[in-house]
C-alpha positions in Angstrom: 214.4 47.6 -84.7 215.7 50.0 -87.6 218.6 47.1 -87.9 215.6 44.4 -88.6 213.9 46.4 -90.6 216.5 47.8 -92.3 219.6 46.1 -92.6 218.3 42.4 -92.2 219.7 39.8 -95.1 215.8 39.4 -96.4 215.0 42.9 -97.1 218.9 43.9 -98.2 218.0 40.9 -100.7 214.4 42.4 -101.6 216.2 45.7 -101.9 218.7 44.8 -104.1 216.3 42.4 -106.4 213.8 45.1 -107.0 212.9 46.6 -110.3 214.8 50.1 -110.0 216.1 52.5 -107.5 212.7 53.6 -107.2 211.4 50.8 -106.6 213.8 50.1 -103.6 213.1 53.2 -102.3 209.7 52.6 -102.0 209.8 49.4 -100.7 211.9 50.8 -97.7 209.3 53.9 -97.1 206.6 51.1 -97.1 208.5 49.2 -94.5 208.9 52.5 -92.7 205.4 53.3 -92.3 204.4 49.4 -91.5 206.6 49.7 -88.7 204.5 52.6 -87.2 201.6 50.1 -87.1 202.2 47.9 -84.1 202.7 50.6 -81.6 199.5 52.0 -82.6 197.6 49.1 -82.6 198.5 48.4 -79.0 198.2 51.8 -77.5 195.1 53.6 -79.1 192.5 50.6 -77.8 193.8 51.5 -74.5 193.5 55.0 -74.8 190.0 54.7 -76.1 189.4 52.6 -72.9 190.6 55.3 -70.8 188.9 58.0 -72.4 185.2 55.9 -72.5 185.6 55.7 -68.7 186.8 59.1 -67.6 183.9 60.3 -69.7 181.8 57.9 -67.2 183.6 59.0 -64.0 183.1 62.7 -65.1 179.4 62.7 -66.2 178.5 61.0 -62.8 175.6 58.7 -63.8 177.4 55.8 -62.2 175.8 52.6 -62.0 172.1 53.5 -63.5 173.4 53.7 -66.7 172.7 50.7 -69.5 174.6 47.5 -69.4 178.2 48.0 -70.4 178.9 51.5 -68.2 182.5 52.0 -68.4 182.1 53.4 -64.7 182.4 49.9 -63.3 185.6 49.3 -65.1 187.6 50.1 -62.4 190.3 51.3 -64.9 191.9 53.8 -62.4 193.5 50.9 -60.4 197.3 49.7 -61.4 196.6 46.0 -61.6 193.2 46.6 -63.5 195.2 48.4 -66.7 196.1 45.3 -68.3 192.0 44.7 -68.3 191.1 47.9 -70.7 191.6 45.7 -73.8 189.3 43.4 -73.2 187.2 45.3 -71.4 186.6 47.3 -75.0 185.9 44.3 -76.8 183.1 43.0 -74.3 181.6 46.4 -73.9 182.1 48.2 -77.2 181.7 45.2 -80.0 178.8 43.9 -81.1 178.4 40.1 -80.0 179.8 37.8 -83.2 182.6 40.3 -83.2 183.5 39.8 -79.6 183.7 35.8 -80.2 186.4 36.5 -83.4 188.2 38.9 -81.0 188.4 36.4 -78.1 189.2 33.7 -80.7 191.9 36.2 -82.5 193.6 36.4 -79.2 193.0 32.9 -77.9 194.9 31.7 -81.1 197.6 35.0 -80.7 
């Protein structure tokens, strides 16, 4: 990934065409920070879903909570781990945002 983000021909051409050395360095630093975002966007929702599930499980309140209870999510099963992100969207987002996120996932 360092090869793609730092030594790719397009990136090298953009760095070579920068106005100054400071602009070239700032551009490389910006791509370094941009490279950190995708793992965070993939990992943080899973951590949030697991934390909500564990909090509900530790409280022991179970199914008598309001609709959207995380105790029914079954995130402790290995095969259900892929459902953490969709469960987070459906249970925690408002209805309009749920539709927007579902359409974004379908289009991606």
